[in-house]
MARMARTOR-990246 format. One record per residue (C-alpha): residue number from 0; chain; z, y, x. Coordinates in Angstrom, 2 decimals. Each point is the difference from the previous one (the first is absolute). Example, Ala and Ser with C-alpha at 12.3 -4.5 7.8 and 13.67 -1.06 7.14 Angstrom:
REM MARMARTOR-990246
<lumdo=0	fike=A	z=7.80	y=-4.50	x=12.30>
<lumdo=1	fike=A	z=-0.66	y=3.44	x=1.37>
This chain:
REM MARMARTOR-990246
<lumdo=0	fike=A	z=18.76	y=-8.87	x=-42.02>
<lumdo=1	fike=A	z=-1.94	y=2.88	x=1.58>
<lumdo=2	fike=A	z=2.01	y=-0.35	x=3.20>
<lumdo=3	fike=A	z=-0.66	y=-3.74	x=0.10>
<lumdo=4	fike=A	z=-3.74	y=0.58	x=-0.39>
<lumdo=5	fike=A	z=0.06	y=2.58	x=2.77>
<lumdo=6	fike=A	z=1.65	y=-2.52	x=2.29>
<lumdo=7	fike=A	z=-2.60	y=-2.63	x=-0.86>
<lumdo=8	fike=A	z=-2.84	y=2.47	x=0.65>
<lumdo=9	fike=A	z=1.49	y=0.95	x=3.37>
<lumdo=10	fike=A	z=0.15	y=-3.63	x=1.04>
<lumdo=11	fike=A	z=-3.58	y=-0.56	x=-1.17>
<lumdo=12	fike=A	z=-1.13	y=3.03	x=2.02>
<lumdo=13	fike=A	z=1.49	y=-1.34	x=3.23>
<lumdo=14	fike=A	z=-2.72	y=-1.23	x=2.33>
<lumdo=15	fike=A	z=0.30	y=-3.31	x=1.82>
<lumdo=16	fike=A	z=-1.27	y=1.08	x=3.41>
<lumdo=17	fike=A	z=-0.32	y=-3.58	x=1.22>
<lumdo=18	fike=A	z=-2.47	y=-0.75	x=-2.81>
<lumdo=19	fike=A	z=-2.43	y=2.71	x=1.18>
<lumdo=20	fike=A	z=-2.94	y=-0.66	x=2.28>
<lumdo=21	fike=A	z=0.00	y=1.76	x=3.36>
<lumdo=22	fike=A	z=-2.17	y=2.95	x=-1.09>
<lumdo=23	fike=A	z=1.96	y=0.56	x=-3.19>
<lumdo=24	fike=A	z=3.30	y=-0.33	x=1.86>
<lumdo=25	fike=A	z=-1.02	y=2.63	x=2.55>
<lumdo=26	fike=A	z=-1.13	y=2.32	x=-2.80>
<lumdo=27	fike=A	z=3.32	y=-0.56	x=-1.79>
<lumdo=28	fike=A	z=1.88	y=0.78	x=3.23>
<lumdo=29	fike=A	z=-1.88	y=3.30	x=0.23>
<lumdo=30	fike=A	z=1.21	y=0.77	x=-3.53>
<lumdo=31	fike=A	z=3.54	y=-1.08	x=0.85>
<lumdo=32	fike=A	z=0.03	y=2.19	x=3.10>
<lumdo=33	fike=A	z=-1.20	y=2.90	x=-2.11>
<lumdo=34	fike=A	z=2.87	y=-0.64	x=-2.39>
<lumdo=35	fike=A	z=2.56	y=-0.44	x=2.79>
<lumdo=36	fike=A	z=0.93	y=-3.60	x=-0.86>
<lumdo=37	fike=A	z=1.63	y=-1.30	x=3.18>
<lumdo=38	fike=A	z=0.95	y=-3.47	x=-1.27>
<lumdo=39	fike=A	z=-3.54	y=-0.68	x=-1.19>
<lumdo=40	fike=A	z=-1.47	y=1.15	x=3.31>
<lumdo=41	fike=A	z=2.33	y=-2.32	x=1.92>
<lumdo=42	fike=A	z=-0.92	y=-2.89	x=-2.30>
<lumdo=43	fike=A	z=-3.72	y=0.70	x=0.27>
<lumdo=44	fike=A	z=0.22	y=0.20	x=3.79>
<lumdo=45	fike=A	z=1.74	y=-3.37	x=0.16>
<lumdo=46	fike=A	z=-2.60	y=-1.57	x=-2.29>
<lumdo=47	fike=A	z=-2.92	y=1.21	x=2.14>
<lumdo=48	fike=A	z=1.66	y=-1.32	x=3.16>
<lumdo=49	fike=A	z=0.63	y=-3.37	x=-1.68>
<lumdo=50	fike=A	z=-3.71	y=-0.14	x=-0.88>
<lumdo=51	fike=A	z=-0.90	y=0.30	x=3.65>
<lumdo=52	fike=A	z=-0.66	y=3.70	x=0.26>
<lumdo=53	fike=A	z=0.81	y=1.44	x=3.40>
<lumdo=54	fike=A	z=2.57	y=2.75	x=0.33>
<lumdo=55	fike=A	z=-2.59	y=2.54	x=1.14>
<lumdo=56	fike=A	z=-2.36	y=-0.76	x=-2.90>
<lumdo=57	fike=A	z=2.85	y=0.22	x=-2.48>
<lumdo=58	fike=A	z=1.09	y=3.31	x=1.48>
<lumdo=59	fike=A	z=-3.48	y=1.52	x=-0.03>
<lumdo=60	fike=A	z=-1.38	y=-1.24	x=-3.31>
<lumdo=61	fike=A	z=3.10	y=-0.10	x=-2.19>
<lumdo=62	fike=A	z=2.35	y=2.64	x=1.39>
<lumdo=63	fike=A	z=-1.91	y=2.56	x=2.06>
<lumdo=64	fike=A	z=-2.81	y=0.20	x=-2.54>
<lumdo=65	fike=A	z=2.52	y=0.39	x=-2.81>
<lumdo=66	fike=A	z=1.76	y=2.82	x=1.83>
<lumdo=67	fike=A	z=-3.37	y=1.63	x=0.70>
<lumdo=68	fike=A	z=-0.49	y=0.27	x=-3.76>
<lumdo=69	fike=A	z=3.50	y=1.44	x=-0.38>
<lumdo=70	fike=A	z=-0.74	y=2.51	x=2.76>
<lumdo=71	fike=A	z=-3.19	y=1.21	x=-1.66>
<lumdo=72	fike=A	z=1.75	y=0.62	x=-3.32>
<lumdo=73	fike=A	z=2.87	y=1.75	x=1.78>
<lumdo=74	fike=A	z=-2.48	y=2.24	x=1.82>
<lumdo=75	fike=A	z=-1.76	y=0.78	x=-3.28>
<lumdo=76	fike=A	z=3.23	y=0.87	x=-1.82>
<lumdo=77	fike=A	z=-0.02	y=-3.04	x=-2.32>
<lumdo=78	fike=A	z=3.10	y=-1.50	x=1.62>
<lumdo=79	fike=A	z=3.03	y=1.94	x=1.21>
<lumdo=80	fike=A	z=2.59	y=-0.51	x=2.74>
<lumdo=81	fike=A	z=2.50	y=-2.15	x=-1.99>
<lumdo=82	fike=A	z=-2.76	y=-2.36	x=-1.09>
<lumdo=83	fike=A	z=-1.47	y=-0.28	x=3.48>
<lumdo=84	fike=A	z=3.44	y=-0.70	x=1.44>
<lumdo=85	fike=A	z=0.32	y=-2.89	x=-2.47>
<lumdo=86	fike=A	z=-3.40	y=-1.31	x=1.11>
<lumdo=87	fike=A	z=1.00	y=0.32	x=3.66>
<lumdo=88	fike=A	z=3.22	y=-1.88	x=-0.71>
<lumdo=89	fike=A	z=-1.99	y=-2.80	x=-1.64>
<lumdo=90	fike=A	z=-2.28	y=-0.03	x=3.04>
<lumdo=91	fike=A	z=3.03	y=-0.47	x=2.23>
<lumdo=92	fike=A	z=0.96	y=-3.11	x=-1.98>
<lumdo=93	fike=A	z=-3.30	y=-1.57	x=0.97>
<lumdo=94	fike=A	z=0.19	y=1.30	x=3.57>
<lumdo=95	fike=A	z=3.43	y=-1.58	x=0.46>
<lumdo=96	fike=A	z=-1.66	y=-3.38	x=-0.52>
<lumdo=97	fike=A	z=-3.10	y=0.71	x=2.08>
<lumdo=98	fike=A	z=1.57	y=1.83	x=2.94>
<lumdo=99	fike=A	z=1.46	y=-3.07	x=1.79>
<lumdo=100	fike=A	z=-3.30	y=-1.84	x=-0.43>
<lumdo=101	fike=A	z=-2.02	y=2.92	x=1.36>
<lumdo=102	fike=A	z=2.31	y=0.31	x=3.00>
<lumdo=103	fike=A	z=-0.11	y=-3.74	x=0.69>
<lumdo=104	fike=A	z=-3.80	y=-0.01	x=-0.07>
<lumdo=105	fike=A	z=-0.23	y=3.08	x=2.25>
<lumdo=106	fike=A	z=-2.28	y=1.59	x=-2.57>
<lumdo=107	fike=A	z=-1.10	y=3.43	x=1.24>
<lumdo=108	fike=A	z=1.29	y=2.87	x=-2.09>
<lumdo=109	fike=A	z=-2.02	y=3.06	x=-0.94>
<lumdo=110	fike=A	z=2.02	y=2.00	x=2.53>
<lumdo=111	fike=A	z=3.51	y=1.32	x=0.59>
<lumdo=112	fike=A	z=1.39	y=3.31	x=-1.25>
<lumdo=113	fike=A	z=3.24	y=1.84	x=0.69>
<lumdo=114	fike=A	z=0.95	y=2.37	x=-2.84>
<lumdo=115	fike=A	z=2.80	y=2.49	x=-0.46>
<lumdo=116	fike=A	z=1.04	y=3.24	x=-1.68>
<lumdo=117	fike=A	z=0.36	y=2.78	x=2.56>
<lumdo=118	fike=A	z=3.20	y=1.65	x=1.20>
<lumdo=119	fike=A	z=1.77	y=2.17	x=-2.57>
<lumdo=120	fike=A	z=-1.61	y=-1.76	x=-2.95>
<lumdo=121	fike=A	z=1.77	y=-2.68	x=-2.05>
<lumdo=122	fike=A	z=-2.74	y=-0.69	x=-2.56>
<lumdo=123	fike=A	z=-1.35	y=-3.51	x=0.13>
<lumdo=124	fike=A	z=-1.58	y=-1.10	x=-3.31>
<lumdo=125	fike=A	z=-3.53	y=0.82	x=1.13>
<lumdo=126	fike=A	z=0.59	y=-1.47	x=3.44>
<lumdo=127	fike=A	z=1.46	y=-3.18	x=-1.51>
<lumdo=128	fike=A	z=-3.00	y=-0.34	x=-2.26>
<lumdo=129	fike=A	z=-2.38	y=0.39	x=2.92>
<lumdo=130	fike=A	z=1.94	y=-2.64	x=1.96>
<lumdo=131	fike=A	z=-0.12	y=-2.48	x=-2.88>
<lumdo=132	fike=A	z=-3.70	y=0.51	x=-0.64>
<lumdo=133	fike=A	z=-0.83	y=-0.20	x=3.70>
<lumdo=134	fike=A	z=1.81	y=-3.32	x=0.17>
<lumdo=135	fike=A	z=-1.87	y=-1.12	x=-3.08>
<lumdo=136	fike=A	z=-3.28	y=0.85	x=1.70>
<lumdo=137	fike=A	z=0.84	y=-2.24	x=2.96>
<lumdo=138	fike=A	z=1.61	y=2.43	x=2.42>
<lumdo=139	fike=A	z=3.19	y=-0.78	x=1.89>
<lumdo=140	fike=A	z=2.32	y=2.88	x=-0.90>
<lumdo=141	fike=A	z=2.98	y=1.37	x=1.91>
<lumdo=142	fike=A	z=1.81	y=2.46	x=-2.28>
<lumdo=143	fike=A	z=2.31	y=2.27	x=1.97>
<lumdo=144	fike=A	z=1.44	y=1.72	x=-3.07>
<lumdo=145	fike=A	z=0.82	y=3.69	x=-0.43>
<lumdo=146	fike=A	z=0.98	y=2.91	x=2.27>
<lumdo=147	fike=A	z=-1.77	y=-1.37	x=3.09>
<lumdo=148	fike=A	z=0.04	y=2.09	x=3.19>
<lumdo=149	fike=A	z=-2.78	y=0.08	x=2.58>
<lumdo=150	fike=A	z=2.22	y=-2.20	x=2.18>
<lumdo=151	fike=A	z=0.30	y=-2.52	x=-2.84>
<lumdo=152	fike=A	z=-3.76	y=-0.12	x=-0.45>
<lumdo=153	fike=A	z=-0.64	y=-0.36	x=3.74>
<lumdo=154	fike=A	z=2.54	y=-2.80	x=0.32>
<lumdo=155	fike=A	z=-1.55	y=-1.85	x=-2.94>
<lumdo=156	fike=A	z=-3.52	y=0.38	x=1.41>
<lumdo=157	fike=A	z=1.11	y=-1.37	x=3.36>
<lumdo=158	fike=A	z=1.87	y=-2.90	x=-1.60>
<lumdo=159	fike=A	z=-2.50	y=-1.06	x=-2.65>
<lumdo=160	fike=A	z=-3.33	y=1.04	x=1.57>
<lumdo=161	fike=A	z=-1.71	y=0.74	x=-3.32>
<lumdo=162	fike=A	z=-3.59	y=1.02	x=-0.64>
<lumdo=163	fike=A	z=1.01	y=2.75	x=-2.42>
<lumdo=164	fike=A	z=2.78	y=2.57	x=-0.27>
<lumdo=165	fike=A	z=0.57	y=1.27	x=-3.53>
<lumdo=166	fike=A	z=2.17	y=3.08	x=-0.64>
<lumdo=167	fike=A	z=1.16	y=1.34	x=-3.35>
<lumdo=168	fike=A	z=1.53	y=3.31	x=-1.11>
<lumdo=169	fike=A	z=0.75	y=1.42	x=-3.43>
<lumdo=170	fike=A	z=1.43	y=3.37	x=1.05>
<lumdo=171	fike=A	z=-2.04	y=2.93	x=1.31>
<lumdo=172	fike=A	z=2.82	y=0.61	x=2.46>
<lumdo=173	fike=A	z=-0.37	y=-3.46	x=1.57>
<lumdo=174	fike=A	z=-3.81	y=-0.12	x=0.10>
<lumdo=175	fike=A	z=-0.21	y=1.76	x=3.40>
<lumdo=176	fike=A	z=2.08	y=-2.78	x=1.59>
<lumdo=177	fike=A	z=-3.03	y=-2.25	x=-0.25>
<lumdo=178	fike=A	z=-1.70	y=2.24	x=2.58>
<lumdo=179	fike=A	z=3.04	y=-0.33	x=2.25>
<lumdo=180	fike=A	z=-0.45	y=-3.76	x=0.03>
<lumdo=181	fike=A	z=-3.77	y=0.18	x=0.56>
<lumdo=182	fike=A	z=0.34	y=2.62	x=2.75>
<lumdo=183	fike=A	z=2.63	y=-2.14	x=1.72>
<lumdo=184	fike=A	z=-2.33	y=-3.00	x=-0.09>
<lumdo=185	fike=A	z=-2.70	y=2.15	x=1.56>
<lumdo=186	fike=A	z=2.35	y=1.31	x=2.71>
<lumdo=187	fike=A	z=0.91	y=-3.56	x=0.94>
<lumdo=188	fike=A	z=-3.65	y=-1.11	x=0.06>
<lumdo=189	fike=A	z=0.53	y=-2.31	x=-2.98>
<lumdo=190	fike=A	z=-1.87	y=1.81	x=-2.76>
<lumdo=191	fike=A	z=-3.18	y=-2.07	x=0.25>
<lumdo=192	fike=A	z=1.96	y=-3.25	x=-0.11>
<lumdo=193	fike=A	z=0.71	y=0.33	x=-3.72>
<lumdo=194	fike=A	z=-1.69	y=0.92	x=-3.24>
<lumdo=195	fike=A	z=2.18	y=2.70	x=-1.56>
<lumdo=196	fike=A	z=0.02	y=0.28	x=-3.79>
<lumdo=197	fike=A	z=2.00	y=2.63	x=-1.89>
<lumdo=198	fike=A	z=0.86	y=0.42	x=-3.65>
<lumdo=199	fike=A	z=2.28	y=1.68	x=-2.51>
<lumdo=200	fike=A	z=-0.28	y=2.29	x=-3.01>
<lumdo=201	fike=A	z=-0.21	y=3.37	x=1.83>
<lumdo=202	fike=A	z=-2.56	y=-1.19	x=2.58>
<lumdo=203	fike=A	z=-3.78	y=0.31	x=-0.12>
<lumdo=204	fike=A	z=-3.04	y=-0.82	x=2.09>
<lumdo=205	fike=A	z=0.01	y=3.37	x=1.75>
<lumdo=206	fike=A	z=3.61	y=-0.44	x=1.11>
<lumdo=207	fike=A	z=-0.67	y=-3.49	x=1.39>
<lumdo=208	fike=A	z=-2.90	y=1.34	x=2.05>
<lumdo=209	fike=A	z=2.06	y=2.96	x=1.23>
<lumdo=210	fike=A	z=2.80	y=-2.22	x=1.33>
<lumdo=211	fike=A	z=-2.37	y=-2.51	x=1.61>
<lumdo=212	fike=A	z=0.46	y=-2.99	x=-2.31>
<lumdo=213	fike=A	z=-2.83	y=-2.48	x=-0.46>
<lumdo=214	fike=A	z=0.10	y=0.20	x=-3.79>
<lumdo=215	fike=A	z=1.85	y=1.31	x=-3.04>
<lumdo=216	fike=A	z=0.88	y=-2.48	x=-2.75>
<lumdo=217	fike=A	z=0.59	y=1.56	x=-3.40>
<lumdo=218	fike=A	z=1.58	y=-3.12	x=-1.53>
<lumdo=219	fike=A	z=0.85	y=-3.62	x=0.72>
<lumdo=220	fike=A	z=-3.38	y=-1.33	x=-1.10>
<lumdo=221	fike=A	z=-1.94	y=2.39	x=2.22>
<lumdo=222	fike=A	z=2.42	y=-0.78	x=2.85>
<lumdo=223	fike=A	z=-1.02	y=-3.66	x=-0.13>
<lumdo=224	fike=A	z=-3.69	y=0.84	x=-0.24>
<lumdo=225	fike=A	z=0.28	y=2.44	x=2.90>
<lumdo=226	fike=A	z=1.95	y=-2.46	x=2.14>
<lumdo=227	fike=A	z=-2.63	y=-2.70	x=-0.53>
<lumdo=228	fike=A	z=-2.81	y=2.45	x=0.86>
<lumdo=229	fike=A	z=1.79	y=1.29	x=3.09>
<lumdo=230	fike=A	z=0.70	y=-3.53	x=1.24>
<lumdo=231	fike=A	z=-3.66	y=-0.91	x=-0.50>
<lumdo=232	fike=A	z=-1.12	y=3.04	x=2.01>
<lumdo=233	fike=A	z=2.56	y=-0.74	x=2.70>
<lumdo=234	fike=A	z=-1.10	y=-3.60	x=0.39>
<lumdo=235	fike=A	z=-3.64	y=1.06	x=0.04>
<lumdo=236	fike=A	z=0.70	y=2.52	x=2.75>
<lumdo=237	fike=A	z=1.91	y=-2.57	x=2.05>
<lumdo=238	fike=A	z=-2.80	y=-2.52	x=-0.42>
<lumdo=239	fike=A	z=-2.53	y=2.60	x=1.17>
<lumdo=240	fike=A	z=2.13	y=0.70	x=3.08>
<lumdo=241	fike=A	z=0.12	y=-3.72	x=0.71>
<lumdo=242	fike=A	z=-3.79	y=-0.17	x=-0.05>
């Protein structure tokens, strides 16, 4: 009997997303993102689109804002990597629906970023998390993977023409390779073409300054915040040059 009652209570607790008004639905999607519920995020995204919401509005208000909340709690130590990965996976369920619509409408993205773990380093959890959260914030992300040489980075920059280059390292022995990449960009006259962000457990602000990076990102949430700030400064500078 107890098991039957538990089943009934579970069914009663299930929320009919289609019965919610727009504001309540968006708030519920924020909660569902926080809880990493991919199916509910996909359903909520479809419902908003059926109600006439544009893809960009749905992305910004339902998904990006929800991931912003996740990012804050991750930064503050309330959420941890496994939970944030679940949230990012739920975000991808919504993005899979919105991406074709955004492309078809030529909606401008926040910017483009190429990310990779440097040569000699095969750690990628932090880098993967950054990539997912960047995508959730509206960036187009090209993830090169692990163990990337300076030649790999240069080829990707030439091919994809991003605004930002993000490099990750988890080993103290691979940290110096970031400077190799930055120095090579400088030697080829390309350094000022890209915003260079670096991150990884052994890094700090002093190291990023020493190697000539634009900024150090201590975690995925700060990486997104820093990328948005850097893009804003970059666009402001370009606008000033245009004047």
